[in-house]
N, C-alpha and C positions, 0 to 999 in steps of 0.2 A: 796599312789597312787592318792587318791581323792584330797589330798592337793596339789599334783603336778599339777593336771589338773586345780584346782581352781587358783593356782598361775599363770599358763600359760594364763588362761582366763583373769585374772586381768591385767597381763602384756600386752596382746594384746589390752585390753580396754584402758589402759593408753596410749599406742603407738598411737591408733586411735584417742584418745582425743587430744594428742599433735599435730598430723598431721592436725586434724580439725582446731585447733586454729591457727596453722601456715598458713594454706590455707586461713582461714578467714582474717587474718591480711594481707596476700599477696594480696588477692583480693581487699582490700581497698587501699593498697599502690600502686598497679599497675593498678588499674581500669582506663579504658579509658572513659572519660566523653563524653556522647552523647548529642549533641545539641538537646534540646526538639523540636526545630523548624523542624529538619529533620524528626522526628517522625510524627509531624503534617502534613507536606507536603506529606510524604509517605502514610499516611492514606487517604489523599485527592485524591491521584492518583488511577486509576482504577485497577492496579495490573495485567494488561495484559502482561507485560514484552515482548512486541512485538518488541521493538527496533526502532519503527518509529520515536521516538524523537531524535534518534542519539546516545542514550546510550544503554549499554548492558541490562538494565532493569530498573524497576521503582525505585529500591533502589539507583542506581547510579544517576539517574535523580533528585531524591528527595534531595540527598546530594548536588548536584550542584546548585539546586535552593536555598536551605537553605544558601549556602555560597555566594549567589548573583553572581554566575558564569554563570548562564543560565537564559534565559527569561522563563516565565511561560506559554507560548503559544505553546509549542512543542508537546503536547500530543493530537494526533488526535482522539484517542479512547474516551477520556473523554469529548471532545468537550467543548462547551461554559460553561457548568456547572462547570467543573473542573477548568477552567480558572478563573471563578468568585470566587470559593472556595480558590484557591491559591492566588488570589489578596488580599483577606481578611487576609490570614495568613502572607503574605509578605508585606502587607500595600503598595501595588502599584496599580495604576489605569491602566486599559487596555480597549481599545474599543472592540466592538464585532468583532470577526474574521469571515472570510468567510470559511464555511465548504467546505472541499475538498472531492471528491469522485474519485474512480478509474474508468477508462473508457477504453474499448478495442477498439483500433483504427483499426478496420478491419470489413468488411462485406463480406469477401470472402467465403461465404458458399459453400457447396458441389455442388450446382447448378450454382454457379458463377465461380468456378475454376475447375481444373481437377487434377487427380493424375498422377504424372510422372512415378511412379513405385509402385509396391506392397511391402509395408513394413511389415515385420513379426518379427521385433526385439522387444526389451524392449519397452513397451507401455508408454513411457513418451515423452514429447515434447523435453526435453534436449537430449534424446537418438536419436530420429529421426532427430533432427536438426544437429546432428554431422555427419550425412550421407548425403552429398551433399545438405546441408541446408534444408533438409526435403523433403517430398514426394509430396508437393503441387506444382502446376505450378507457383504459386507466392511465391518466396523465401522470401518475406517480410511479409507474412500474418500469421494468426493464424494456428497453427498445430492441434488444437482441441483435444489433448490427456489429457488435464486437469491438468497440473502441478500447475496451478494457483488455481484450485478447491481444490487440495489436501492440499495446505497450508492455505487456508481461513478457519478461525475458526468461521465465522459469517454467513455462508450459503448465501454469497453474490455473488457467481459466479456459473453459470450453463453453460453447453455445449449444444448448439442447432444447429443441421445441420452442425456440424463440426467447429463451431466457438464459442468461449467463449463470454459471455455477463454478465454484472454486474447488479445485483439486487440492485440498488442504495440506496433504502430505508434501506437496511441492511448493506451497506458499512460503515465502521468506519475509513477508510483512514489509515489503519495500514501499507500499502505498501508492504505487504508480497507477494502479487500477482505480483507486479511490479518487485520485485527482482527475482521471480521464472520464469518469462517469458523469454525464451532464444531469442525471437525475439524482445524484448523491445518494444512491441506494446501496453502495458498497461500504460496509463498516468494518472496523477493526475490532475483533472480539478475542477474548482469551481462548486458546486452543482447547482448553478444558470445558468450554461452554458447549453443551449438547442441545439444550432447548433454545429455540429461536422463534421470534415472531417474524414470519416471512411476509411482512406488509409494511408499506410506508404511507398508505393512504390516510389522510386525516379528515376526510369528509365523513358525513353521517351515514348511518346504516344503509338506507335504501340506495343512496348514490353510490356507495361502495359496491353493493351487490349488483347494481346495474353495470358497473365497470368491470368487475372481476368476481368470479364465483368463490375465490378463496381469500377474500380480503377481510380485514379486521372490521367488525361492525360495532366495536366499543360496547359490547353487551356486559362487560365486567364479570362474566362468569369465571374467568381465569383468576381475576383479582380475589374473588371470594373463595376460590378453591385453594389458593396458595397458603400453606401453613407457615411460610417463612417471610412473608411480606416482601417477596422478591419480584412481584409483577404489579404494575399499576397502569391504569388507563389514563393517559395524559393527552389532552388535545385530540380526543376521539381515537387514540391509538394505544394498544397495549405495549408497554415498555418493560423490559427485563433488567433488573439490577443484578449483574453477574457476580457481584461480591456476595450477594445473599442467596443466589440460586443454587440449589443442590442437585439439579437435573432429575428431580423425582418424577416429573412428567404429569403431575396432577392437573396442571393447566391444559395439557394436551388432551386429556380425557374429556374435559368439559367444553372445549372450543367447538362451537357449532359449525364453523366454516373450515376448520383444519388449517387455519393460517398459522397456528402455533404447532410446531412439530420438532422432531429431532433433526439435527443438521444433515444436510444432503451429502451423501457419499456416492460418488459416481452417478450423481443426479437421481438417485433413488432414496426415498425417505427411509431412514434406518428403522423407524417405528411408525406405523400408521394406525389409525383407529380401526 
């Protein structure tokens, strides 16, 4: 009996040894060689896997960079430091890039707009937006239920008086809030941009003022006041060309509704009329 047990144990041991040898040989024969540069690039990336670079995650982006299929400047989370690290790994030269930040293009707070009906459904912007484009008198403005806040991992968005605003010093430009906003009123702008048109309403003057006290009425006073051809009224809405804008504030001084103003810092306008 003991001899049978011992024989069985020895047999199992031999079988295990054979399988181990076979697997070892197979692993060497069928091994997929990994480019060490991919590993280096991956280690240089921040690992946020936010998708802002246009890839599903850092692994895919690292592989694309290592194969020279993508530029090294697509990671907004890593910023300039990651670009510099990648440039050394890939032996390429890049100039300093402009940091981008998210900005909510709306100032239609509760005291500037009104509610069209009482909404008691699911408390998300996406849900209320599906019902007559939301409960606000301005169908272009912020709904204030915080879908953008929920997706932000960097504590860079708050809701104040019914409108979202960005804490720009915390923003890493991952664009998750941009994708989450059903109104498409969160835009990426250069962090050097100080003057902003805080309105997305493309209706005509009276309809805008009926909806929001601080909306753009397309009066074109800003366009006439700008010395740098940096602001144009397009489709009933003032639009700033940030490549031309010098942040002089001449457009702010002439805007009758104050929809053009300095960027929000802690939800307080830096400069008001």
